[in-house]
MIPATOR-727560 format. One record per residue (C-alpha): residue number from 1; chain; z, x, y; residue in one letter. Coordinates in nm, 3 decimals, decimal comma, always signed. Each point is the difference from the previous one (the first is absolute). Layout:
% residues N
r nr: NUM&kette: A&z: Z&x: X&y: Y&rest: A
...
END
This chain:
% residues 261
r nr: 1&kette: A&z: +1,986&x: -4,581&y: -0,650&rest: X
r nr: 2&kette: A&z: +0,107&x: +0,326&y: -0,123&rest: X
r nr: 3&kette: A&z: -0,262&x: +0,183&y: -0,233&rest: X
r nr: 4&kette: A&z: +0,024&x: +0,089&y: -0,356&rest: X
r nr: 5&kette: A&z: +0,156&x: +0,327&y: -0,057&rest: X
r nr: 6&kette: A&z: -0,321&x: +0,115&y: -0,184&rest: X
r nr: 7&kette: A&z: -0,237&x: -0,075&y: +0,254&rest: X
r nr: 8&kette: A&z: -0,036&x: +0,296&y: +0,231&rest: X
r nr: 9&kette: A&z: -0,226&x: +0,022&y: +0,311&rest: X
r nr: 10&kette: A&z: -0,253&x: +0,290&y: -0,051&rest: X
r nr: 11&kette: A&z: +0,004&x: +0,106&y: +0,340&rest: X
r nr: 12&kette: A&z: +0,302&x: +0,233&y: +0,011&rest: X
r nr: 13&kette: A&z: -0,183&x: +0,196&y: -0,313&rest: X
r nr: 14&kette: A&z: -0,305&x: +0,010&y: +0,233&rest: X
r nr: 15&kette: A&z: +0,255&x: +0,110&y: +0,299&rest: X
r nr: 16&kette: A&z: +0,150&x: +0,289&y: -0,208&rest: X
r nr: 17&kette: A&z: -0,343&x: +0,113&y: -0,117&rest: X
r nr: 18&kette: A&z: -0,125&x: -0,001&y: +0,370&rest: X
r nr: 19&kette: A&z: +0,347&x: +0,217&y: +0,062&rest: X
r nr: 20&kette: A&z: -0,111&x: +0,255&y: -0,229&rest: X
r nr: 21&kette: A&z: -0,365&x: +0,011&y: +0,108&rest: X
r nr: 22&kette: A&z: +0,175&x: +0,059&y: +0,359&rest: X
r nr: 23&kette: A&z: +0,221&x: +0,302&y: -0,153&rest: X
r nr: 24&kette: A&z: -0,286&x: +0,177&y: -0,158&rest: X
r nr: 25&kette: A&z: -0,228&x: -0,064&y: +0,309&rest: X
r nr: 26&kette: A&z: +0,268&x: +0,116&y: +0,226&rest: X
r nr: 27&kette: A&z: +0,085&x: +0,332&y: -0,219&rest: X
r nr: 28&kette: A&z: -0,385&x: +0,061&y: +0,008&rest: X
r nr: 29&kette: A&z: -0,034&x: -0,074&y: +0,386&rest: X
r nr: 30&kette: A&z: +0,305&x: +0,251&y: +0,065&rest: X
r nr: 31&kette: A&z: -0,154&x: +0,275&y: -0,216&rest: X
r nr: 32&kette: A&z: -0,305&x: -0,015&y: +0,212&rest: X
r nr: 33&kette: A&z: +0,160&x: +0,013&y: +0,333&rest: X
r nr: 34&kette: A&z: +0,169&x: +0,287&y: -0,079&rest: X
r nr: 35&kette: A&z: -0,275&x: +0,165&y: -0,117&rest: X
r nr: 36&kette: A&z: -0,238&x: -0,119&y: +0,288&rest: X
r nr: 37&kette: A&z: +0,283&x: +0,111&y: +0,218&rest: X
r nr: 38&kette: A&z: +0,022&x: +0,368&y: -0,162&rest: X
r nr: 39&kette: A&z: -0,397&x: +0,009&y: +0,003&rest: X
r nr: 40&kette: A&z: -0,014&x: -0,060&y: +0,371&rest: X
r nr: 41&kette: A&z: +0,270&x: +0,230&y: +0,059&rest: X
r nr: 42&kette: A&z: -0,159&x: +0,284&y: -0,220&rest: X
r nr: 43&kette: A&z: -0,357&x: -0,072&y: +0,185&rest: X
r nr: 44&kette: A&z: +0,167&x: +0,018&y: +0,356&rest: X
r nr: 45&kette: A&z: +0,138&x: +0,337&y: -0,092&rest: X
r nr: 46&kette: A&z: -0,299&x: +0,133&y: -0,163&rest: X
r nr: 47&kette: A&z: -0,263&x: -0,090&y: +0,313&rest: X
r nr: 48&kette: A&z: +0,232&x: +0,112&y: +0,215&rest: X
r nr: 49&kette: A&z: -0,037&x: +0,369&y: -0,136&rest: X
r nr: 50&kette: A&z: +0,362&x: -0,006&y: -0,139&rest: X
r nr: 51&kette: A&z: +0,135&x: +0,040&y: -0,363&rest: X
r nr: 52&kette: A&z: -0,042&x: -0,350&y: -0,151&rest: X
r nr: 53&kette: A&z: +0,381&x: +0,016&y: -0,105&rest: X
r nr: 54&kette: A&z: +0,211&x: -0,294&y: +0,154&rest: X
r nr: 55&kette: A&z: +0,318&x: +0,163&y: -0,113&rest: X
r nr: 56&kette: A&z: -0,043&x: +0,297&y: +0,190&rest: X
r nr: 57&kette: A&z: -0,143&x: -0,197&y: +0,306&rest: X
r nr: 58&kette: A&z: +0,322&x: -0,213&y: +0,014&rest: X
r nr: 59&kette: A&z: +0,249&x: +0,245&y: -0,084&rest: X
r nr: 60&kette: A&z: +0,085&x: -0,158&y: -0,353&rest: X
r nr: 61&kette: A&z: -0,192&x: +0,226&y: -0,254&rest: X
r nr: 62&kette: A&z: +0,066&x: -0,264&y: -0,322&rest: X
r nr: 63&kette: A&z: -0,185&x: -0,272&y: +0,205&rest: X
r nr: 64&kette: A&z: -0,330&x: +0,087&y: -0,172&rest: X
r nr: 65&kette: A&z: +0,168&x: -0,023&y: -0,343&rest: X
r nr: 66&kette: A&z: +0,185&x: -0,323&y: +0,067&rest: X
r nr: 67&kette: A&z: -0,282&x: -0,183&y: +0,141&rest: X
r nr: 68&kette: A&z: -0,231&x: +0,083&y: -0,309&rest: X
r nr: 69&kette: A&z: +0,316&x: -0,096&y: -0,208&rest: X
r nr: 70&kette: A&z: +0,061&x: -0,336&y: +0,105&rest: X
r nr: 71&kette: A&z: -0,390&x: -0,092&y: +0,052&rest: X
r nr: 72&kette: A&z: -0,055&x: +0,125&y: -0,387&rest: X
r nr: 73&kette: A&z: +0,297&x: -0,186&y: -0,144&rest: X
r nr: 74&kette: A&z: -0,041&x: -0,306&y: +0,212&rest: X
r nr: 75&kette: A&z: -0,353&x: -0,024&y: -0,111&rest: X
r nr: 76&kette: A&z: +0,106&x: +0,033&y: -0,363&rest: X
r nr: 77&kette: A&z: +0,242&x: -0,285&y: +0,037&rest: X
r nr: 78&kette: A&z: -0,245&x: -0,213&y: +0,163&rest: X
r nr: 79&kette: A&z: -0,248&x: +0,068&y: -0,292&rest: X
r nr: 80&kette: A&z: +0,275&x: -0,107&y: -0,253&rest: X
r nr: 81&kette: A&z: +0,045&x: -0,297&y: +0,201&rest: X
r nr: 82&kette: A&z: -0,338&x: -0,102&y: +0,002&rest: X
r nr: 83&kette: A&z: -0,070&x: +0,058&y: -0,363&rest: X
r nr: 84&kette: A&z: +0,256&x: -0,226&y: -0,099&rest: X
r nr: 85&kette: A&z: -0,125&x: -0,257&y: +0,222&rest: X
r nr: 86&kette: A&z: -0,365&x: +0,035&y: -0,147&rest: X
r nr: 87&kette: A&z: -0,051&x: -0,213&y: -0,292&rest: X
r nr: 88&kette: A&z: -0,367&x: +0,032&y: -0,104&rest: X
r nr: 89&kette: A&z: -0,343&x: +0,076&y: +0,137&rest: X
r nr: 90&kette: A&z: -0,109&x: +0,228&y: +0,207&rest: X
r nr: 91&kette: A&z: +0,327&x: -0,001&y: +0,226&rest: X
r nr: 92&kette: A&z: +0,163&x: +0,140&y: -0,311&rest: X
r nr: 93&kette: A&z: -0,224&x: +0,278&y: -0,080&rest: X
r nr: 94&kette: A&z: +0,015&x: +0,094&y: +0,386&rest: X
r nr: 95&kette: A&z: +0,381&x: +0,028&y: -0,002&rest: X
r nr: 96&kette: A&z: +0,002&x: +0,205&y: -0,311&rest: X
r nr: 97&kette: A&z: -0,264&x: +0,221&y: +0,120&rest: X
r nr: 98&kette: A&z: +0,222&x: +0,037&y: +0,327&rest: X
r nr: 99&kette: A&z: +0,334&x: +0,059&y: -0,193&rest: X
r nr: 100&kette: A&z: -0,187&x: +0,311&y: -0,178&rest: X
r nr: 101&kette: A&z: -0,116&x: +0,135&y: +0,325&rest: X
r nr: 102&kette: A&z: +0,321&x: -0,028&y: +0,158&rest: X
r nr: 103&kette: A&z: +0,141&x: +0,192&y: -0,348&rest: X
r nr: 104&kette: A&z: -0,251&x: +0,262&y: +0,087&rest: X
r nr: 105&kette: A&z: +0,092&x: +0,019&y: +0,349&rest: X
r nr: 106&kette: A&z: +0,349&x: +0,055&y: -0,098&rest: X
r nr: 107&kette: A&z: -0,040&x: +0,267&y: -0,224&rest: X
r nr: 108&kette: A&z: -0,190&x: +0,172&y: +0,271&rest: X
r nr: 109&kette: A&z: +0,269&x: -0,036&y: +0,252&rest: X
r nr: 110&kette: A&z: +0,233&x: +0,129&y: -0,283&rest: X
r nr: 111&kette: A&z: -0,198&x: +0,326&y: -0,004&rest: X
r nr: 112&kette: A&z: -0,055&x: +0,025&y: +0,364&rest: X
r nr: 113&kette: A&z: +0,361&x: -0,082&y: +0,071&rest: X
r nr: 114&kette: A&z: +0,150&x: +0,261&y: -0,277&rest: X
r nr: 115&kette: A&z: +0,150&x: +0,241&y: +0,252&rest: X
r nr: 116&kette: A&z: +0,172&x: -0,316&y: +0,199&rest: X
r nr: 117&kette: A&z: +0,126&x: -0,116&y: -0,339&rest: X
r nr: 118&kette: A&z: +0,099&x: +0,343&y: -0,105&rest: X
r nr: 119&kette: A&z: -0,197&x: -0,001&y: -0,284&rest: X
r nr: 120&kette: A&z: -0,243&x: +0,310&y: -0,153&rest: X
r nr: 121&kette: A&z: -0,316&x: -0,024&y: -0,204&rest: X
r nr: 122&kette: A&z: +0,239&x: +0,048&y: -0,311&rest: X
r nr: 123&kette: A&z: +0,171&x: -0,318&y: +0,075&rest: X
r nr: 124&kette: A&z: -0,344&x: -0,179&y: -0,019&rest: X
r nr: 125&kette: A&z: -0,163&x: +0,107&y: -0,307&rest: X
r nr: 126&kette: A&z: -0,235&x: -0,286&y: -0,011&rest: X
r nr: 127&kette: A&z: -0,097&x: +0,072&y: +0,372&rest: X
r nr: 128&kette: A&z: +0,035&x: +0,374&y: -0,001&rest: X
r nr: 129&kette: A&z: -0,373&x: +0,044&y: +0,012&rest: X
r nr: 130&kette: A&z: -0,060&x: -0,195&y: +0,334&rest: X
r nr: 131&kette: A&z: +0,254&x: +0,219&y: +0,162&rest: X
r nr: 132&kette: A&z: -0,245&x: +0,290&y: +0,125&rest: X
r nr: 133&kette: A&z: -0,280&x: -0,246&y: +0,028&rest: X
r nr: 134&kette: A&z: +0,039&x: -0,154&y: +0,354&rest: X
r nr: 135&kette: A&z: -0,373&x: -0,054&y: +0,043&rest: X
r nr: 136&kette: A&z: -0,009&x: -0,196&y: -0,312&rest: X
r nr: 137&kette: A&z: +0,310&x: -0,206&y: +0,058&rest: X
r nr: 138&kette: A&z: -0,179&x: -0,090&y: +0,353&rest: X
r nr: 139&kette: A&z: -0,290&x: -0,103&y: -0,199&rest: X
r nr: 140&kette: A&z: +0,163&x: -0,214&y: -0,222&rest: X
r nr: 141&kette: A&z: +0,233&x: -0,175&y: +0,247&rest: X
r nr: 142&kette: A&z: -0,281&x: -0,080&y: +0,233&rest: X
r nr: 143&kette: A&z: -0,210&x: -0,160&y: -0,275&rest: X
r nr: 144&kette: A&z: +0,272&x: -0,215&y: -0,095&rest: X
r nr: 145&kette: A&z: +0,085&x: -0,089&y: +0,347&rest: X
r nr: 146&kette: A&z: -0,337&x: -0,125&y: +0,056&rest: X
r nr: 147&kette: A&z: +0,030&x: -0,198&y: -0,316&rest: X
r nr: 148&kette: A&z: +0,302&x: -0,190&y: +0,111&rest: X
r nr: 149&kette: A&z: -0,192&x: -0,069&y: +0,314&rest: X
r nr: 150&kette: A&z: -0,236&x: -0,221&y: -0,206&rest: X
r nr: 151&kette: A&z: +0,257&x: -0,139&y: -0,219&rest: X
r nr: 152&kette: A&z: +0,229&x: -0,116&y: +0,260&rest: X
r nr: 153&kette: A&z: -0,260&x: -0,152&y: +0,220&rest: X
r nr: 154&kette: A&z: -0,109&x: -0,241&y: -0,303&rest: X
r nr: 155&kette: A&z: +0,379&x: -0,084&y: -0,064&rest: X
r nr: 156&kette: A&z: +0,066&x: -0,064&y: +0,363&rest: X
r nr: 157&kette: A&z: -0,303&x: -0,239&y: -0,015&rest: X
r nr: 158&kette: A&z: +0,150&x: -0,184&y: -0,318&rest: X
r nr: 159&kette: A&z: +0,331&x: -0,013&y: +0,106&rest: X
r nr: 160&kette: A&z: -0,063&x: -0,168&y: +0,326&rest: X
r nr: 161&kette: A&z: -0,221&x: -0,223&y: -0,174&rest: X
r nr: 162&kette: A&z: +0,261&x: -0,275&y: -0,071&rest: X
r nr: 163&kette: A&z: +0,150&x: +0,035&y: +0,323&rest: X
r nr: 164&kette: A&z: -0,308&x: -0,062&y: +0,229&rest: X
r nr: 165&kette: A&z: -0,012&x: +0,358&y: +0,108&rest: X
r nr: 166&kette: A&z: -0,368&x: -0,015&y: +0,113&rest: X
r nr: 167&kette: A&z: +0,021&x: +0,369&y: +0,145&rest: X
r nr: 168&kette: A&z: +0,048&x: +0,117&y: -0,398&rest: X
r nr: 169&kette: A&z: -0,367&x: +0,000&y: -0,126&rest: X
r nr: 170&kette: A&z: -0,114&x: +0,138&y: +0,360&rest: X
r nr: 171&kette: A&z: +0,237&x: +0,263&y: -0,006&rest: X
r nr: 172&kette: A&z: -0,078&x: +0,073&y: -0,358&rest: X
r nr: 173&kette: A&z: -0,391&x: +0,002&y: +0,038&rest: X
r nr: 174&kette: A&z: +0,045&x: +0,243&y: +0,333&rest: X
r nr: 175&kette: A&z: +0,238&x: +0,251&y: -0,182&rest: X
r nr: 176&kette: A&z: -0,220&x: +0,011&y: -0,322&rest: X
r nr: 177&kette: A&z: -0,316&x: +0,080&y: +0,206&rest: X
r nr: 178&kette: A&z: +0,174&x: +0,260&y: +0,207&rest: X
r nr: 179&kette: A&z: +0,174&x: +0,119&y: -0,305&rest: X
r nr: 180&kette: A&z: -0,359&x: +0,070&y: -0,166&rest: X
r nr: 181&kette: A&z: -0,115&x: +0,181&y: +0,290&rest: X
r nr: 182&kette: A&z: +0,317&x: +0,209&y: +0,048&rest: X
r nr: 183&kette: A&z: +0,041&x: +0,118&y: -0,377&rest: X
r nr: 184&kette: A&z: -0,408&x: +0,078&y: -0,009&rest: X
r nr: 185&kette: A&z: +0,044&x: +0,226&y: +0,298&rest: X
r nr: 186&kette: A&z: +0,338&x: +0,158&y: -0,166&rest: X
r nr: 187&kette: A&z: -0,146&x: +0,024&y: -0,316&rest: X
r nr: 188&kette: A&z: -0,300&x: +0,219&y: +0,152&rest: X
r nr: 189&kette: A&z: +0,241&x: +0,190&y: +0,203&rest: X
r nr: 190&kette: A&z: +0,225&x: +0,065&y: -0,322&rest: X
r nr: 191&kette: A&z: -0,317&x: +0,115&y: -0,207&rest: X
r nr: 192&kette: A&z: -0,168&x: +0,213&y: +0,252&rest: X
r nr: 193&kette: A&z: +0,362&x: +0,160&y: +0,135&rest: X
r nr: 194&kette: A&z: +0,117&x: +0,058&y: -0,339&rest: X
r nr: 195&kette: A&z: -0,020&x: +0,380&y: -0,195&rest: X
r nr: 196&kette: A&z: -0,038&x: -0,131&y: -0,387&rest: X
r nr: 197&kette: A&z: -0,021&x: +0,335&y: -0,161&rest: X
r nr: 198&kette: A&z: +0,180&x: +0,336&y: +0,029&rest: X
r nr: 199&kette: A&z: +0,350&x: +0,110&y: +0,051&rest: X
r nr: 200&kette: A&z: +0,250&x: -0,301&y: +0,130&rest: X
r nr: 201&kette: A&z: -0,245&x: -0,270&y: -0,029&rest: X
r nr: 202&kette: A&z: -0,056&x: -0,259&y: +0,080&rest: X
r nr: 203&kette: A&z: +0,061&x: +0,122&y: +0,368&rest: X
r nr: 204&kette: A&z: -0,128&x: -0,079&y: +0,338&rest: X
r nr: 205&kette: A&z: -0,307&x: +0,178&y: +0,135&rest: X
r nr: 206&kette: A&z: +0,004&x: +0,143&y: +0,335&rest: X
r nr: 207&kette: A&z: -0,061&x: -0,279&y: +0,246&rest: X
r nr: 208&kette: A&z: -0,347&x: -0,035&y: +0,105&rest: X
r nr: 209&kette: A&z: -0,117&x: -0,244&y: +0,323&rest: X
r nr: 210&kette: A&z: -0,133&x: -0,230&y: -0,243&rest: X
r nr: 211&kette: A&z: +0,313&x: -0,008&y: -0,197&rest: X
r nr: 212&kette: A&z: +0,237&x: -0,026&y: +0,282&rest: X
r nr: 213&kette: A&z: -0,205&x: -0,282&y: +0,155&rest: X
r nr: 214&kette: A&z: +0,060&x: -0,194&y: -0,347&rest: X
r nr: 215&kette: A&z: +0,335&x: +0,093&y: -0,036&rest: X
r nr: 216&kette: A&z: +0,096&x: -0,162&y: +0,338&rest: X
r nr: 217&kette: A&z: -0,231&x: -0,312&y: -0,054&rest: X
r nr: 218&kette: A&z: +0,206&x: -0,068&y: -0,340&rest: X
r nr: 219&kette: A&z: +0,326&x: +0,042&y: +0,195&rest: X
r nr: 220&kette: A&z: -0,071&x: -0,229&y: +0,263&rest: X
r nr: 221&kette: A&z: -0,162&x: -0,279&y: -0,240&rest: X
r nr: 222&kette: A&z: +0,289&x: +0,066&y: -0,227&rest: X
r nr: 223&kette: A&z: +0,226&x: -0,103&y: +0,303&rest: X
r nr: 224&kette: A&z: -0,222&x: -0,303&y: +0,114&rest: X
r nr: 225&kette: A&z: +0,039&x: -0,146&y: -0,368&rest: X
r nr: 226&kette: A&z: +0,397&x: +0,083&y: -0,021&rest: X
r nr: 227&kette: A&z: +0,047&x: -0,191&y: +0,342&rest: X
r nr: 228&kette: A&z: -0,242&x: -0,306&y: -0,068&rest: X
r nr: 229&kette: A&z: +0,194&x: -0,017&y: -0,382&rest: X
r nr: 230&kette: A&z: +0,332&x: +0,003&y: +0,186&rest: X
r nr: 231&kette: A&z: -0,113&x: -0,241&y: +0,256&rest: X
r nr: 232&kette: A&z: -0,086&x: -0,251&y: -0,293&rest: X
r nr: 233&kette: A&z: +0,313&x: +0,055&y: -0,212&rest: X
r nr: 234&kette: A&z: +0,226&x: -0,052&y: +0,336&rest: X
r nr: 235&kette: A&z: -0,204&x: -0,337&y: +0,067&rest: X
r nr: 236&kette: A&z: +0,037&x: -0,128&y: -0,360&rest: X
r nr: 237&kette: A&z: +0,369&x: +0,109&y: -0,005&rest: X
r nr: 238&kette: A&z: +0,066&x: -0,238&y: +0,336&rest: X
r nr: 239&kette: A&z: -0,220&x: -0,262&y: -0,137&rest: X
r nr: 240&kette: A&z: +0,182&x: -0,050&y: -0,335&rest: X
r nr: 241&kette: A&z: +0,321&x: +0,024&y: +0,225&rest: X
r nr: 242&kette: A&z: -0,138&x: -0,287&y: +0,186&rest: X
r nr: 243&kette: A&z: -0,109&x: -0,197&y: -0,300&rest: X
r nr: 244&kette: A&z: +0,381&x: +0,060&y: -0,167&rest: X
r nr: 245&kette: A&z: +0,165&x: -0,115&y: +0,320&rest: X
r nr: 246&kette: A&z: -0,239&x: -0,331&y: +0,036&rest: X
r nr: 247&kette: A&z: +0,095&x: -0,078&y: -0,356&rest: X
r nr: 248&kette: A&z: +0,382&x: +0,063&y: +0,052&rest: X
r nr: 249&kette: A&z: -0,011&x: -0,207&y: +0,302&rest: X
r nr: 250&kette: A&z: -0,167&x: -0,290&y: -0,181&rest: X
r nr: 251&kette: A&z: +0,241&x: +0,005&y: -0,236&rest: X
r nr: 252&kette: A&z: +0,307&x: -0,021&y: +0,208&rest: X
r nr: 253&kette: A&z: -0,158&x: -0,287&y: +0,182&rest: X
r nr: 254&kette: A&z: -0,067&x: -0,226&y: -0,289&rest: X
r nr: 255&kette: A&z: +0,339&x: +0,093&y: -0,133&rest: X
r nr: 256&kette: A&z: -0,102&x: +0,049&y: -0,378&rest: X
r nr: 257&kette: A&z: +0,196&x: +0,221&y: -0,211&rest: X
r nr: 258&kette: A&z: -0,178&x: +0,055&y: -0,312&rest: X
r nr: 259&kette: A&z: +0,383&x: +0,036&y: -0,189&rest: X
r nr: 260&kette: A&z: +0,117&x: -0,328&y: +0,148&rest: X
r nr: 261&kette: A&z: +0,106&x: -0,236&y: -0,288&rest: X
END
């Protein structure tokens, strides 16, 4: 017997929500994969004693610019998608803060990429004061990055909860702990290694053995956090995809059509 036209099965609505969640998580995983690949390539050049410029290494100079661009804008789109999926509570707060972090990242990207974009300080009146302050931009960008690790770790755990993603809480806990250590090491390096007064301040001091070791430790811990978060987000993307595929298979096997009347 056919159902009433006004009796709509809620399952397709859940499926549409799952697809939106999958799209946002997929965009985030893509951004992290690009960032992780760029990071590993940069470190491989740095520790091999070469200039850490991937574009020069592969013979295509704009490569670094495009990798930063794709990663930054993909992360921003993921943040917008995650915010639209969040309704209340800690997930909404994390999504909002993550969106703010991505906007700061894009502002810094705009200043750093001004030559490639054909812009001058006069074209960036609100950001012109940042253009000559490389060390300050580095400090702001790195601090925002550490904050993003903590925010995204919690979001991966919360998003994965209804999809029975047990790796989420474990990954979030380990990322938070590693991030706390890494941010402490980096803050110590930045505070000790910065000349806060004088012409051109803030500016980096001459490296000492201690500050050099702190810098290297911070870089390695940052890379570990990025790889751990990338693995968790990618695993969550596949988990949500499997849930969607199972639900679609159940719908096809049951022969239900929510708009059949």
